[in-house]
C-alpha positions as CSV (number, residue, x, y, z in Angstrom):
1,M,-6.3,6.7,-5.6
2,K,-8.9,3.7,-6.3
3,V,-7.1,1.1,-8.2
4,I,-3.8,-0.1,-6.4
5,A,-1.9,-2.7,-7.7
6,I,0.5,-4.7,-5.0
7,A,3.4,-5.4,-7.2
8,N,7.1,-7.1,-7.2
9,Q,8.6,-9.3,-9.8
10,K,10.1,-11.2,-6.8
11,G,8.0,-14.0,-4.8
12,G,8.0,-14.6,-1.1
13,V,8.2,-10.9,-0.5
14,A,4.5,-10.6,1.3
15,K,2.4,-9.5,-1.6
16,T,-0.3,-11.4,-0.7
17,T,-0.5,-10.7,2.9
18,T,0.0,-7.1,2.0
19,T,-3.1,-7.2,-0.1
20,H,-4.9,-9.0,2.3
21,N,-4.4,-7.1,5.5
22,L,-4.8,-3.8,3.5
23,G,-8.0,-4.9,2.1
24,A,-9.2,-5.9,5.8
25,A,-7.8,-2.5,7.0
26,L,-9.6,-0.6,4.6
27,A,-12.9,-2.4,5.1
28,A,-12.4,-2.2,8.9
29,A,-12.4,1.5,8.4
30,G,-15.8,1.5,6.4
31,K,-14.7,1.5,2.9
32,K,-15.9,-1.1,0.4
33,V,-13.2,-3.3,-1.3
34,L,-12.6,-5.4,-4.1
35,L,-9.6,-7.8,-4.0
36,V,-8.5,-9.2,-7.4
37,D,-6.2,-12.2,-7.2
38,L,-4.1,-12.0,-10.4
39,D,-1.8,-14.7,-9.3
40,S,-2.2,-18.5,-10.7
41,Q,-1.0,-19.9,-7.3
42,A,-4.3,-18.5,-6.0
43,S,-2.5,-17.4,-2.5
44,L,-4.8,-14.5,-2.2
45,T,-8.1,-16.9,-2.7
46,I,-6.7,-19.3,-0.1
47,S,-5.7,-16.7,2.7
48,V,-9.5,-15.3,2.7
49,G,-10.6,-18.7,3.5
50,L,-11.9,-19.7,-0.2
51,E,-11.2,-22.8,-1.9
52,P,-10.2,-22.1,-5.6
53,L,-11.5,-25.0,-7.1
54,E,-15.1,-24.3,-5.7
55,A,-15.6,-21.2,-7.2
56,E,-18.1,-21.0,-10.1
57,R,-16.5,-18.3,-12.0
58,T,-13.1,-16.7,-11.4
59,I,-10.6,-14.2,-12.9
60,V,-10.1,-16.5,-15.9
61,D,-13.8,-16.1,-16.8
62,V,-13.4,-12.7,-16.7
63,L,-10.3,-12.5,-18.8
64,R,-11.4,-14.7,-21.4
65,K,-12.0,-13.6,-24.8
66,D,-15.7,-13.5,-24.9
67,G,-15.3,-13.1,-21.0
68,E,-17.9,-13.1,-18.1
69,P,-19.3,-10.0,-16.7
70,I,-16.7,-9.3,-13.5
71,R,-20.0,-8.5,-11.6
72,E,-21.0,-12.2,-12.0
73,C,-17.4,-13.3,-10.8
74,I,-17.1,-11.5,-7.6
75,Q,-17.5,-13.5,-4.2
76,R,-18.5,-11.6,-0.9
77,I,-16.1,-12.3,1.8
78,S,-17.9,-9.9,4.0
79,D,-20.4,-6.8,3.7
80,R,-17.5,-4.4,2.9
81,L,-14.9,-7.0,1.5
82,H,-15.3,-8.9,-1.7
83,I,-13.0,-10.7,-3.9
84,V,-12.6,-12.0,-7.7
85,S,-10.5,-15.3,-7.0
86,S,-7.9,-17.1,-8.9
87,I,-7.1,-20.6,-10.1
88,I,-4.3,-22.6,-11.7
89,D,-6.3,-22.3,-15.0
90,L,-5.0,-18.8,-15.0
91,A,-1.4,-20.0,-15.9
92,P,-1.7,-21.3,-19.4
93,M,-4.4,-18.4,-20.1
94,E,-1.2,-16.1,-20.4
95,M,-0.6,-17.3,-23.6
96,E,-3.8,-16.7,-24.9
97,L,-3.6,-13.0,-23.4
98,L,-0.5,-12.5,-25.5
99,S,-2.4,-13.0,-28.6
100,R,-4.7,-10.6,-28.2
101,A,-5.6,-7.0,-29.4
102,S,-4.8,-4.4,-26.8
103,R,-3.7,-7.2,-24.6
104,E,-2.4,-4.7,-21.9
105,K,-5.8,-3.3,-21.3
106,I,-8.0,-6.4,-20.9
107,L,-8.2,-6.0,-17.3
108,D,-8.7,-2.6,-17.3
109,R,-12.0,-2.9,-19.7
110,A,-13.1,-5.7,-17.4
111,L,-13.3,-3.6,-14.1
112,K,-14.7,-0.6,-15.7
113,P,-18.2,-1.7,-14.9
114,V,-17.6,-1.8,-11.0
115,R,-15.3,0.7,-10.5
116,G,-17.8,3.1,-9.2
117,E,-19.1,0.4,-6.6
118,Y,-15.7,0.2,-4.9
119,D,-13.8,2.6,-2.7
120,Y,-10.8,0.7,-3.3
121,I,-9.9,-2.1,-5.9
122,L,-6.8,-3.9,-4.6
123,I,-4.9,-6.1,-7.1
124,D,-2.7,-8.8,-6.0
125,C,0.0,-9.6,-8.8
126,P,2.0,-12.6,-9.9
127,P,5.8,-12.7,-8.9
128,Q,7.1,-12.2,-12.3
129,L,6.6,-9.2,-14.9
130,S,3.9,-11.1,-17.0
131,I,1.4,-9.8,-19.0
132,L,-0.9,-10.5,-16.1
133,T,1.3,-7.8,-14.0
134,I,1.4,-5.5,-17.1
135,N,-2.7,-5.6,-17.1
136,A,-2.6,-4.6,-13.4
137,L,-0.2,-1.7,-13.7
138,S,-2.2,-0.6,-16.9
139,C,-5.3,-0.2,-15.0
140,A,-4.1,1.1,-11.6
141,D,-3.8,4.7,-10.0
142,G,-1.2,3.7,-7.9
143,V,1.4,0.8,-7.0
144,V,2.4,-0.4,-4.0
145,I,5.5,-2.3,-3.5
146,P,6.4,-4.9,-0.7
147,V,10.1,-5.5,-0.4
148,K,11.6,-8.2,1.8
149,T,14.6,-6.7,3.6
150,D,17.4,-8.4,1.9
151,Y,20.1,-7.4,-0.6
152,L,18.8,-9.4,-3.5
153,A,15.2,-8.1,-3.1
154,Y,16.5,-4.4,-2.8
155,R,18.7,-4.9,-6.1
156,G,15.6,-6.1,-7.8
157,L,13.9,-2.9,-6.9
158,T,15.7,-1.3,-9.8
159,Q,14.2,-3.6,-12.4
160,L,10.6,-2.9,-11.4
161,Q,11.0,0.4,-11.5
162,D,12.2,0.4,-15.0
163,S,9.0,-1.6,-16.0
164,I,6.7,1.0,-14.1
165,Q,8.5,3.6,-15.9
166,E,7.9,2.3,-19.1
167,I,4.4,1.4,-18.6
168,Q,4.0,5.2,-17.5
169,E,5.2,6.3,-20.6
170,L,3.7,4.0,-23.1
171,I,0.3,2.8,-21.5
172,N,-0.7,4.2,-18.3
173,P,0.6,8.0,-17.5
174,E,-1.5,8.4,-14.3
175,L,0.2,5.4,-12.8
176,R,1.9,6.3,-9.3
177,V,4.4,4.8,-7.2
178,L,3.1,5.3,-3.9
179,G,6.0,3.6,-2.0
180,V,7.2,0.7,-0.6
181,I,6.6,-1.7,2.2
182,A,9.7,-3.4,4.0
183,T,8.5,-7.1,4.8
184,L,9.8,-10.0,6.6
185,Y,12.1,-7.7,8.6
186,D,14.2,-9.1,11.3
187,T,15.6,-6.6,13.8
188,R,18.3,-9.3,15.0
189,V,20.0,-9.3,11.7
190,S,22.4,-6.4,10.9
191,D,21.6,-7.1,6.9
192,D,18.0,-6.4,7.6
193,R,18.7,-3.2,9.2
194,E,21.2,-1.8,6.7
195,I,18.4,-2.7,3.9
196,L,16.1,-1.2,5.7
197,A,17.9,2.1,6.0
198,L,18.7,2.1,2.3
199,L,15.0,1.7,1.3
200,K,14.3,4.5,4.1
201,E,16.9,6.8,2.7
202,E,16.2,5.9,-1.3
203,Y,12.3,5.2,-1.4
204,N,9.2,6.5,0.1
205,L,8.8,4.0,2.8
206,L,5.2,3.5,3.7
207,G,5.7,0.8,6.5
208,V,7.7,-1.9,8.0
209,V,6.2,-5.3,8.8
210,K,8.1,-7.5,10.8
211,R,8.7,-11.3,10.6
212,L,6.1,-12.4,12.9
213,A,4.1,-15.6,13.4
214,V,1.0,-14.0,13.7
215,A,0.9,-12.8,9.8
216,K,0.2,-16.9,9.2
217,K,-1.8,-17.7,12.2
218,G,-5.2,-16.7,10.7
219,L,-4.5,-18.3,7.1
220,Y,-6.5,-21.5,8.4
221,D,-9.7,-19.5,9.1
222,G,-9.3,-16.9,6.4
223,R,-8.7,-14.0,8.8
224,A,-5.9,-11.2,8.2
225,A,-3.7,-10.3,10.9
226,V,-6.0,-6.9,11.1
227,E,-8.7,-9.0,12.0
228,Q,-7.5,-11.8,14.2
229,A,-5.1,-10.1,16.0
230,P,-5.5,-6.4,15.9
231,E,-3.4,-5.1,18.6
232,S,-0.3,-6.9,16.8
233,Q,2.6,-5.1,15.4
234,I,1.5,-6.4,11.8
235,A,-1.9,-5.1,12.2
236,Q,-1.0,-1.9,13.7
237,E,1.3,-1.3,10.7
238,Y,-1.1,-2.2,7.8
239,M,-3.9,-0.1,9.7
240,A,-1.4,2.8,9.6
241,I,-0.7,2.2,5.9
242,A,-4.6,2.0,5.0
243,K,-5.2,5.4,7.2
244,M,-2.4,6.9,4.8
245,L,-4.2,5.7,1.5
246,I,-7.8,7.0,2.9
247,D,-6.3,10.4,3.7
248,G,-4.2,10.9,0.5
249,K,-1.1,11.4,2.4
250,E,1.2,8.6,1.2
251,R,4.1,9.7,3.7
252,R,5.0,8.3,7.1
253,E,6.4,10.8,9.6
254,E,7.6,8.3,11.9
255,L,8.3,4.5,11.3
256,Y,8.5,2.1,14.3
257,H,11.1,-1.0,13.6
258,E,12.9,-1.6,16.7
């Protein structure tokens, strides 16, 4: 399970937080990780402490018709954690991608030269089922779905699952849904508890990430919760999920959510 897309068509479900923390947790476990920011808002790029406008080359340069080799667009965060950053210019580029041949496999072709150099490639998808998300799912071995514990987010899972199934049937039969991560969970809210129970019953629940301030604390210095507060519940959850990915055992026996 090398290439993992972090996807959900809804915004505000902690996709970027999940991508950053899982990447940091995998790197802390000794794995070499490449993060790919596929969102024009560049939230992942900012989260790791980089300024989008200062990067010489970004994912936009990779995806252009005569694009740059991806190896030349990778930036080093630490020894084992690297990133292909994003920029606002990615938004208008979606129209260009739609006019290209084999448009759903553009990212797949771009990643091929560096696949062997990383243990994991994590792709932070944009908050819509766009050609960029389709590109991510078309080249991924697995998909992890962060889901906010509210009713609308829960209902939106059906649409996402339909899209994933279509991609499995038409483009990428090897794609596996690894599971969902319940995010922004508030133990004090009865609706949250009910939705969590439904997620646990109906999906493979990889972890529960509570709504805690520590998730935002490290943003100003580009550090994930896993790095700046390793003893926190959020960090412990992401480290547990990372261990599951490494062990190839995507099923949690016990989940802390009280």
